[in-house]
N, C-alpha and C positions, 0 to 999 in steps of 0.2 A: 504494500500500500504506500502511496505517496503521502508521507506524514510530516516530513521536515519542512515542506513549503505548502502554502495554501493552494488548492487547485485553481482558484480564481486567478492566480498570477500566471497561469499557463494560457490565459485567454479563452476565447469561445470554444476552442477545441480541447480544453483541459480535461473535461469530464470524460471524453472519449479516450484521451491518452491514458488517464488514470485507470479506466476500466480495462484497457488492454494490458496494462502492467499487472493489475490485480487478478486478471483471469488466468495468467500463466502459472501453472503449478510445477513447471520445470521437469516434466515427465520424460522429455527426450524423444518423443515421437517425431518431432520435427527434424531431428538430426539426419535421418536416412534420406530425406528429400531436399536437403539444403545443398546446393551445388558447391558453395565455398567450403562448407565443412567437409564435403566429399574430397575436395582437392587438397585442402590445407590441414584438415584434421585437428583444428584448434577450437576449443570450447567457445572462445570469444568470437569466433567466426561462424557461430551457429545462431539460429534465431533466439533460443533461450539465453545464450550468452549476451547477445546484443540487447535483449530486453533488460537484462540485469544492468548492463552498462548505461543504457539510457535512463533507467530508474536512478542510478547513482548520480548521474549528472544532474538530473532534474531536482534531486533532493539536496544538491550541493555537496555531496560526499566525494565527488570525483571531478577533476578538471576536464573540460570538454576536449582539450587537446589529447588527453590520454585515451579517451574512448574513440575519438574521431576516426582513426585508421580502420578500425573494425566496422564501424557504421558505414564508412565509405565503401567498404568491400562488399556490402550487401547489394545483391542485384535487385531487390524489391520484387522478386518473381512471385511471391506469395504461395509458393509450394508448401510452406509451413502452415499456412491457413487451412489448406485442404487436409493436411495430415493431423492437425491439432484436434484432440478429443475434447478440449475445454472451450473451444470456440473463441480463441484469442483473435481479435481483429488487429492483426499486426500492422496493417497499413494505417490504422487510426493512430498508431503511435509513431511509426517510422516517418510518414510524410510530414506531419507537423513538426516532429523533432528536427528533421533535416532543414526545414524552413527556419526554425529558431537558431539552429547551429550556423546556418549560412550567414545570418545577420551578425553573428558574433565572431566568427573565425577570421584569421588572417591567412590568406593563401599566398604562396610564392607567385612571382611574376608570371612564370610560364603557365601555371594552373589558371591564373586569372585570364590570361590571353586565350587559353583553350575554351574556358567557359564563356567568355565574351563571344568568341566565334560561334559556339554552339547556340547561345541565346539569340544572336543577331542574324543567324542564317537558317537554321533548321526549321523554325516555325513559319518561314516566309518563302514560298515556292520560288518566286523570281530571284530572290537573293541566293537561295540554295542552288538553283540551277547555275547561276553565275559562279558560285563558289566551287561547284563540281568541275566546271570548265576550267577555272583557274587552278584547281588542285591537280588536274591532269597535266597541266604545264609543269607544276612542281614535280610530278612523278617523272616526267621526261627529263627534268634537270638533274635527276639522280636520287630523288627521295632522301634528301639529306637532313630533313627536319627532324628534331628530336621527339621522343616520347609520344604523346597523344597525337601530335601533328603527323608523325609518321604513320600511326595507326589509322588516322583519317584517310591518308593517301592510299593505304593498302586496301581499304574498303570501297574505294571509288570504282564505279564501272568504267569500262573502256569507252563506251558510247552511251548517249542518252536517247531514249525513244522519243519520237515526236509526240506532242501533247496537244491535240486539237481541242479547242475550247468546248466545254460542256454546255448544253442548252439549259435554259431556265426551267423547262418542263419537258419531260419525256413521257409520252402517252402510253397508256396500257393497250395491249392488244386484246381485241374482243371486249367482252363485258368487263367493266372495271370492278375488281374485287376489293381494292384498297387504295389508299392514297398516302404516300410517305414523303418525307424529306430526307435528302442524302447529305451526310457530312463528307466532303470531298478529300479532307486531309491535307497535309502539307508535304512531307517527304515523299509520300507515295505518288503524289501528282507528278513529281519529277522523275522518280526512279521507275515507276510502273503505272503510268496513266491508264493503261489498258484495263486495269482492275475496275476502275470506276465505270468504264464503258461496258464491261462484261456485266457489272452489277445492274446497270440500267436495262440491258437487253434481257437478262434473266428475270428481273422484276416484271418487265413489260410482257414477256412470254407467259407469265403467270397472272396476268390481269391486274398489275399494280402500276398506278400512275406515280411518277416520281417528280417532286419539286426539288430543284437545286438552288437554294437561297443565295442570292447575290449579297455580297458583303460579308459572308462567313469567312472564317480563317481557322488557324490552328486551334485545336481544342484546348491547348494549354497543358496537356499531360506531360510532355517532355520537360517543360519548365517546372511543373509541380513535382515531378519525381527527382529533380536535382536540387530541390530546396528553394527554387525561385518563385515563391508563392505570389509575390506582387505581380510579376509578369504573367503568371498563370491566370490570375484573376482578371488582368487587363485583357488577355486574349479571350478568356471565356465570356467576358461581358459582351464582346462582339457577337458571339453566337446566341447569347441570351436575348439580344436585341433583334436578331434577324430570323431566327428559326420560328416558323409558324406554329400556332397551337391547333389549327384545324386540320391536322393530319393524324393518321392512325399510329404512326411511329416515326421516330428519327432513326435512320439506318446508318450504321457504321460498318465498314469492311476492313478495318484495321483493329486488331485486338487491343492495342495500347490506347487508341482513341476511345473506344467504347468504355474501357476501364476508367480512363481519365474523366469522362463525362459523368460516369456513375459516382465519381468523387466530388462532383460540384457541390453537393449538399454540405460536405465537410469543409470544402474550400471556402464557401461563403458563409459558414456558421457565424452568427452574430452580426451579419450585415443586413442592409435593407433588401438585398437580392436573395436572401436565403430561401424564401418560399418559392420564388421563381426558379432558382437553381435546382431545388429539389424536384419540382414538377418536371422540368426539362429532363433531368437525369432519369426520372422514372419512365420516360417515354423512349429512352435510347435502347435500341436492340441491335445486336450483331446481325448481319445479313443472314447467317446460318440459322439463328434462332427464329427470326421473322419468317423465313421461307418454310422452316420445319413446322412452325405453328400454323401457318396459312395452308400448307399442303401444296405440293407442286405437281405439275404434269410430268408423267414419266417420260424421260428422254428416250430416243431410239437407242437400240443396242450398239455398242462400239463394234466396229468392223472386225477388230482383233482383240483378244483378251489383254487386259492391262492390269498390272499389280502396282499399286502406289503405297508408299509409306506415309501415313498421316502423322504429322507432327503437331502436338498440342501446344499452341502458343500459350505462354504462361498467363498473360493477361486476359486470355479467353478461358482457359481451363481452370486456373486457380483464382484469379481476381473476379471473374464473372461466373464461375462454376458451369461453364459450357463445354461439354465433351461429346455428348451423344448427338446433338443436332447435326453437326457437320458430317459425322459418320453415317447418320441416317440418310442425309441428302445424297452423299456419294454412293451409298448402298443401293439407291434407286436407279443407278445407271447400269443397265445390263452389260455384262462382260467386264465390269470394273471390280477389282478386288482390293481390299485394304489390308496392308501388313502393319501390325503393331510394332512400334520401335521399343527395343529394350531400354529400360530406365526412362520411359517416355515422360514421366513426371518431372524430369530434370530440365532446367532451362538450357537454351542453346548458347547463352552468353551474350546475346544482343542487349536485351533489357533496356530499351530506349537509347541512352547515350553511354551505357556501361562499357561497351567495347571501345569507346573513345577515351574514357576516363580511367579504366582499369584494363589496359590492353593485354597485359601478360596473363592475368586470370581469365579474361574473356577468351583468349586463344586456347588455353588449356580446356576450358569448358566447351568451347566450340568444337575442338578436335574430338572430344569425347562423344559429343552428339553426332558428329559426322561419321565416326567409326560405328556407332550403334545403328545409324541409318543404313550404312553399307552392309551391315550384318544381316539386314532383312532380305537382301537380294532383290529389292523392289527396283522397278525401272524408272521411277520418278518419285518426287516428294511433293506432298500437298500440305498446305498450312493456311492459316487465316491472319497472317500479320506480316507486313512488309519488312520490318526489322529482322524477323526470323528468316525470311527468305534471303535477305542479303547476307546475313551471318552464316547461314548454312551453306549457301552457294560458295562463299569465300573458302570455307574449310573443306568442302568437298573438292574444290579445285586444288587446294594445298596438298591434299592426299592423292592428287592426280587421278581422281575418279569423279569427274563432274556428272551430276544427274540433272535432268530438267526439274525446275521448281515452279509450281503453279499455285495460285490461290484457289480455294474451294470453288468460288464463284466462276473462275475462269474455266474450270473443268466442266461445270454445268453448262456454261455458255457454249463451249465447243461441242459438247455432247448434243445439245439441242440443235446445233447447226449441222450435225452429222459429219463433222470433220474427222478424218482418220487421226487418231492420237499421235501417230508418227509425224504428222504435219503441224501439231499444235504449237511448236516453237519456231516455225518458219515465218 
């Protein structure tokens, strides 16, 4: 229990933070699912260890600087939440703690430069596109930048796909069954704009009209998860203002975005926007959940059998508790078979900006995931998050065994079109 300081000094999120601390009984069920504990084997690099450290800092029994390295190494993957028998809401402690810590800590110059680059580019598609193009020049010059800058260059694609502008409205085919609004995302718009187009086509094929609100932007989850709460609220306010209320759902097709928008209630706790934020968050649904609930038209059978390894993105499976819907959707495609990945509950090491801020650990975790995927013998990988796609692709290539990587909705889109799966990446 937080007893040495009054809960009210923790601000509007104090009660949720205290409840998370008090709920932990230190049973250790979280250890087996924590990627950093798996790699490092240190108690303080486990969820229960980090909860103890955060408690000590909040009670004034430990200096922030002493605990910070262990907190920084947490991916925020929330696998511990899924494993916890006591119902500890770890994110209710970790996210506000990081925001408090960020306001207090002194970072070295290089760390500040990396975070500034992250904050000022990733949430803004135009800036990010320019940064990717500039970064490729850096790679051509020899990839001489240190630390996280070098990690950024390693993750950049060789080319960027064209990104035709999305319409404001994409009509349903046939009788309209539902009307939704689509969050278009930020990084995904640059790296894989085809995912949004596939989403529109699949929704339309199943009688769903889609609104693409103008003026929307980054959901704020990248900022939120690195402790930049003020920027996260600024970005989220744009979406609170522009997303309509006369829709059946707000659709996300990136696990991190959906998870971040579900945290709006906690992010805006104690503010004038708290009720509006909670209402918006309650209407956010991952594309797989929405389609699974709605019910989809059965696609035609694939011309040839295909086995795919389905990767559970952490912010879909753990943060949003969504595992069955994407499997059920894929399972409705005749001739498509799903291979389960060993240690499937473990993170791939992307975790928003983790592979930029903790490159060495992210590499170890990413390689473990890639080897487990290859062990399935699958011909391709399917997942529901752009960060996972980029991370897994990088590590499969490093193992000299690249496999095609597709979003769940891309697979559905191609199946509806009757395209031979061998042509899906052409």
